C-alpha positions, 0 to 999 in steps of 0.5 A: 755368124748368125749365132753370134748375132743372136747372143749379142741381141739377147745381151742387149738391154731393153728400151724400158730398162732403167738399169745401166749396162754394167760395161758402161760403169767405171771402177769407182761406180762399181765400188760405190754400188757394192758398198750400197748393197752391203749396207742394205744387207746389214739393215735387212739383217738388223730389221729381222724377218718381215712384219707379217712374219713377226706378228705371227710369231707374237700371237703364238701361245706361250708358257705364261698363257697356259699358266694363266689359263690353268690358274684361272681354272684352278682359282676361279672356275673350279672353286666357283663350280664347287661352291655352287654345287655345294650350295645347291646339293649339300647346303641345308635349308634354313628357316627364319622366324622374325619378331619386333618389339619396342619398350613402352613407358608410362612417361611417354613414347620411346622416341619423340617425333622431334627427336626422330626428325633431328635424329636424337632425343632418345628417352630412357626407354630407348636406352633400354632398347639399346641394352636389349640390343646388346643383351640378345647378342651376349654370352649370358643369353646364349648360356641360358638358352643352351641350358633351356633349349639345347642350342648345340643340338638344334644348330647341328641338325644338318651336320651330316650333309652340311658341314659348312653352315652347321655349328660343328661337333663339341663347340666351346661357349665362345664358338657357340656365341659367335655362331649365335651372332651369325644365326640371330640377326639383331637390328636397332633403329628408332627404339625398335628392336628387330630380331631374325632367328635362323635354324634348320627347322622352322619350329626351332626358329620359332621356339628360339625367337619365343625364348629370346622374347621371354628373356628380353621381357624378364630383363626389362621387368627386372630393370624396371623393378630395380628402378622402382626399388631404388626410388622407394629406397631413396624416398624411405631414406629421405623420410627417415632423415627428415623424421629424425630431424623432426624428432630432434627438434621436438626433444629440444623443445621439450628440454627447454620447457622442462628447464624453463618450467614453461609450456610456451614462453611466448604465452608468458611474455604475452601475459607479462606484457598485458600485466605491464600494460595494466600497471602503466595504465594505473600509473597514468591514472594515479599521476593524473589524480596527483596533478589534480590534487596539487591544484587545490591541496598542499604537498603535505596533504594526506591524499597527496602523500597517499597518491605519491606512494601509490605512484611509486609503488606502481613505478616499482612494479612496472620496473620489476616486470620489465626487468623480467624481459631484459637480457643479462643478469645471472640467470636466464631471462624470459626474453632469452627463453623466448628467443630460444623457443622461437628458434626451435619453433621455426626449426620444428616448422621446417622439419615438419614441412620437410617431413610432409614432403618426404612422406608424400614422396614416399607414398608416391614412390610406393604408388609408382612401384605398384604399377609397371612403368616400363614394359616390352611391347612386341608388335610383331610376334615370332613367326613360323616360316613355311619355306626356307629363305636361306642360304641365298644360293644364287646370290652366294654363288655369284658373289663367290665367283665375283670375289674369286675372279677379282682375287685372281685378277689381283694375283695376275697383275702382281705377277706381271708387275714382278715380271716387268720389274725383272 
């Protein structure tokens, strides 16, 4: 009896328990409770493991993470380490020699101050500096210096240890020219040409820079000489043309004098006009005398008849002399000869003036040719380096690592983009 009471007390619910005794639920309530427990189980199965357990699963290193680490090491870390090791252990020292020059002209400075302010106004000397800028980088200069200095040998002094920065064995002239452009840096600004020559020996750099300066000077002298020769040749041609024209005019005047048998028809005209004037003056006197005679003498008076005859003779002489000046007739008249002679005289004067100008231009061109109008002025002579400046090891190493890292990031982004699209 006591045992039954103890078991009943143990099965009795506590006062604070919110659950209702199972024996107090009806059949409908029991079915609803079973259905609710089934839905909760289904939701729990859909939700998966607890949140803390899911986060722990996502933080695990997967295969793609290892691939990223391996690719980062192979594409960024290892090449950067090798590049820095090569730069510090294998790359040979490079020495630089610098020079700077400008083209001076007797006409004035290379670039005017106003042109510098507004960024223009270059003169012919500035054009020569641009020509030099292209000439120093040309294959013609490389071929000439290769023949004189042996550029292939000088640029291969560090080939045994530095295969990357050296020129290489048996390069073609095109490869040598490309390598020359990387070792000889030319800059041009405001008419000033600056050249930096790099090599593996300081004396080689200075010798190459001196050769560049000498060849540039020869080029400017050759261009200046050609310009002077062109100026003298043009002046000579102009002088020859004007001289030939003057010669033709003088021959025409000589031919006219021979045909007219007169040295100067204008002098004949002056003499003729003087003679006509004298005849007209005599005619006037005779007419006055005739008028006086008729006042007291008859018409048949011998003095009147004689005066009339003299007047008629003078009139005939004046008419004949004037006929010599008149145009027309069968043969050439004096006025025609004078007109032709005056025309030729004007042509001769013009030809003489043109010849004088041409002769002065020719003499001026020869005087200008005797002095050098343009010349190369090196205000910075080729320097001799005491310590190597290239390659810039720390800068190249940092840039190598930076660009490799950027390339690796781009590849990773492309890979993730392709993965997400799948």
